[in-house]
C-alpha positions as CSV (number, residue, x, y, z in Angstrom):
1,M,-29.6,-18.0,46.9
2,N,-31.9,-15.7,48.6
3,N,-35.6,-16.2,49.5
4,S,-37.0,-14.0,46.7
5,N,-35.3,-16.2,44.1
6,K,-36.6,-19.6,45.8
7,K,-39.6,-21.0,44.1
8,T,-42.5,-22.0,46.3
9,L,-43.8,-25.3,46.8
10,E,-46.9,-24.2,44.8
11,Q,-44.8,-22.7,41.9
12,R,-42.7,-26.0,41.5
13,F,-45.9,-27.7,41.3
14,R,-47.8,-25.7,39.3
15,L,-47.2,-27.0,35.7
16,S,-47.7,-30.6,37.2
17,I,-51.1,-29.6,38.7
18,I,-52.1,-27.9,35.2
19,I,-51.0,-31.2,33.3
20,V,-53.0,-33.6,35.9
21,S,-56.0,-31.3,35.7
22,I,-56.3,-31.3,32.1
23,V,-55.0,-34.9,31.4
24,I,-57.5,-36.7,34.2
25,P,-60.8,-35.3,32.4
26,I,-59.4,-36.0,28.7
27,A,-58.2,-39.2,29.7
28,V,-61.3,-40.5,31.5
29,A,-63.7,-39.1,28.5
30,I,-61.7,-41.1,26.3
31,L,-61.3,-44.2,28.3
32,F,-65.2,-43.8,28.9
33,T,-65.8,-44.3,25.3
34,V,-63.4,-47.3,24.8
35,K,-65.0,-50.7,25.2
36,L,-62.3,-53.6,25.7
37,K,-64.7,-55.6,23.5
38,D,-64.1,-53.1,20.6
39,F,-60.3,-54.7,20.7
40,G,-61.5,-58.1,20.6
41,I,-61.1,-58.4,24.5
42,E,-64.1,-60.4,25.8
43,V,-64.5,-59.6,29.5
44,E,-67.6,-59.9,31.6
45,P,-69.0,-56.5,32.4
46,L,-67.6,-55.5,36.0
47,S,-71.0,-55.1,37.5
48,F,-70.0,-55.3,41.0
49,L,-68.2,-52.1,40.8
50,P,-70.7,-49.5,40.8
51,P,-72.0,-50.0,44.4
52,I,-68.3,-50.3,45.6
53,Y,-67.2,-47.0,44.1
54,A,-70.6,-45.3,45.3
55,S,-69.4,-46.5,48.7
56,I,-66.2,-44.9,48.3
57,N,-67.8,-41.5,47.1
58,G,-69.6,-42.0,50.6
59,L,-66.6,-42.7,52.4
60,T,-65.0,-39.9,50.8
61,A,-67.8,-37.4,52.1
62,L,-67.1,-38.9,55.4
63,L,-63.6,-38.3,55.4
64,L,-63.9,-34.8,54.3
65,L,-66.4,-34.1,57.1
66,M,-64.1,-35.8,59.6
67,G,-61.1,-33.7,58.4
68,V,-62.8,-30.6,58.6
69,M,-64.0,-31.2,62.2
70,A,-60.4,-32.4,63.1
71,I,-58.9,-29.2,62.0
72,K,-61.7,-27.1,63.6
73,N,-60.8,-28.8,67.1
74,G,-57.0,-27.9,66.2
75,N,-55.8,-31.4,65.2
76,K,-53.8,-30.8,62.1
77,K,-52.1,-34.1,61.9
78,V,-55.8,-36.0,62.0
79,H,-57.0,-33.4,59.6
80,E,-54.2,-34.1,57.1
81,R,-54.7,-37.9,57.4
82,F,-58.4,-37.6,56.6
83,M,-57.6,-35.4,53.5
84,T,-54.9,-37.8,52.4
85,M,-57.3,-40.7,52.7
86,A,-60.1,-38.6,50.8
87,I,-57.6,-38.0,47.7
88,A,-56.6,-41.8,47.8
89,C,-60.5,-42.7,47.8
90,S,-60.9,-40.3,44.9
91,V,-58.3,-41.9,43.0
92,V,-59.5,-45.4,43.7
93,F,-63.0,-44.4,42.6
94,L,-61.8,-42.9,39.6
95,V,-59.9,-46.2,38.6
96,M,-62.8,-48.2,39.5
97,Y,-65.3,-46.1,37.4
98,V,-63.1,-46.2,34.5
99,A,-62.8,-49.8,34.4
100,Y,-66.6,-50.3,34.9
101,H,-67.3,-48.0,31.7
102,M,-64.5,-50.0,29.6
103,T,-66.3,-53.1,30.2
104,A,-70.1,-52.2,30.4
105,D,-72.5,-49.8,28.4
106,S,-73.6,-46.7,29.9
107,T,-77.1,-47.0,31.8
108,V,-80.0,-44.6,30.6
109,Y,-82.0,-43.3,33.5
110,G,-85.5,-44.7,32.8
111,D,-84.6,-47.4,30.5
112,V,-86.6,-50.4,31.9
113,D,-86.1,-52.8,29.1
114,G,-82.4,-52.4,28.9
115,N,-82.3,-51.5,25.1
116,K,-80.5,-48.2,25.7
117,I,-83.4,-46.2,24.1
118,L,-86.1,-44.5,26.2
119,D,-89.4,-45.0,24.3
120,V,-92.5,-42.7,25.0
121,T,-93.7,-44.8,27.8
122,E,-90.3,-45.0,29.8
123,K,-89.6,-41.5,29.4
124,A,-93.3,-40.7,30.7
125,N,-92.8,-43.0,33.6
126,A,-89.5,-41.6,34.5
127,G,-91.2,-38.3,34.6
128,S,-89.7,-35.1,35.9
129,I,-87.2,-37.2,38.3
130,R,-85.3,-38.0,35.1
131,Y,-84.5,-34.2,34.5
132,L,-83.4,-33.9,38.3
133,Y,-81.3,-37.1,37.8
134,L,-79.8,-35.5,34.8
135,F,-79.3,-32.0,36.6
136,I,-77.5,-34.0,39.4
137,L,-75.5,-36.0,37.2
138,L,-74.1,-33.0,34.9
139,S,-73.5,-30.8,37.8
140,H,-71.4,-33.8,39.6
141,I,-69.5,-34.3,36.4
142,A,-68.7,-30.6,35.7
143,L,-67.9,-30.2,39.3
144,S,-65.6,-33.4,39.3
145,I,-63.5,-31.7,36.5
146,V,-63.2,-28.3,38.6
147,I,-62.3,-29.9,41.8
148,I,-59.2,-31.5,40.6
149,P,-56.9,-28.5,40.6
150,L,-58.6,-27.2,43.5
151,V,-57.9,-30.3,45.7
152,L,-54.4,-30.6,44.3
153,I,-53.7,-26.7,45.0
154,T,-55.2,-26.8,48.6
155,Y,-53.2,-29.6,49.3
156,V,-50.1,-28.2,47.9
157,R,-50.3,-25.3,50.1
158,A,-50.8,-27.2,53.3
159,L,-47.8,-29.3,52.5
160,A,-45.9,-25.7,52.1
161,A,-47.2,-24.6,55.3
162,Q,-49.0,-21.8,53.5
163,F,-51.9,-22.1,55.9
164,D,-53.5,-19.0,55.2
165,K,-53.8,-19.3,51.4
166,H,-54.8,-22.9,52.4
167,R,-57.6,-22.2,54.5
168,K,-58.9,-19.4,51.9
169,L,-58.9,-21.7,48.9
170,A,-60.3,-24.9,51.4
171,K,-63.2,-22.7,52.1
172,I,-64.2,-23.1,48.5
173,T,-62.6,-26.4,47.7
174,F,-64.4,-28.3,50.6
175,P,-68.1,-27.9,49.8
176,L,-67.6,-28.3,46.1
177,W,-65.6,-31.6,46.8
178,L,-68.2,-32.7,49.4
179,Y,-71.0,-31.8,46.6
180,V,-69.1,-34.0,44.0
181,A,-68.8,-37.0,46.7
182,V,-72.3,-36.8,48.0
183,T,-73.8,-36.6,44.5
184,G,-71.9,-39.6,43.5
185,V,-73.9,-41.5,45.8
186,V,-77.0,-40.0,44.8
187,V,-76.6,-40.6,41.1
188,Y,-75.6,-44.3,41.7
189,L,-78.9,-44.7,44.0
190,M,-81.1,-43.0,41.2
191,I,-79.6,-45.1,38.3
192,S,-79.1,-48.6,39.9
193,P,-82.5,-49.6,39.2
194,Y,-82.0,-49.4,35.5
195,Y,-78.6,-51.3,35.6
196,A,-78.7,-54.4,33.4
197,N,-79.0,-57.8,35.1
């Protein structure tokens, strides 16, 4: 078989990347709405998870920064390790995030009394910071969906030693992934005062 007939690694993974990029957001959206108690499974809310998965987001951001520093210093192996660990952290975050939301009701920003409804006083007390929170949250969610195929394609291009294409896409992937990781921490810090005890 000559080289023109051989599929590149990226071409071989294309369908898998497309499937994963579609299935993960849909599965998370569905699982986010599913509560174990709806199936008669009574479990205590996994309320210890949010600070852990927020910390994992922070660790992901740190790994991304260290990975970029490593490649700028010409250390490809260290760069690869940091990026692989960042992907692993993102997967662990996702599992914990879904597990938490399958056992606990969503928290509403500004909901001081924990009844899941913002009354006029709560809304007034939350003020314009609530809109900032919603903007950060929505941009975090939207970009976390966009980042899935970008990360996977960028990673596969590196594995395939297509470094020019890898670098070009990484210039887009890196800042978006870093934003998602950092805003994951910010969202936690902003909403945590309203978590039910």
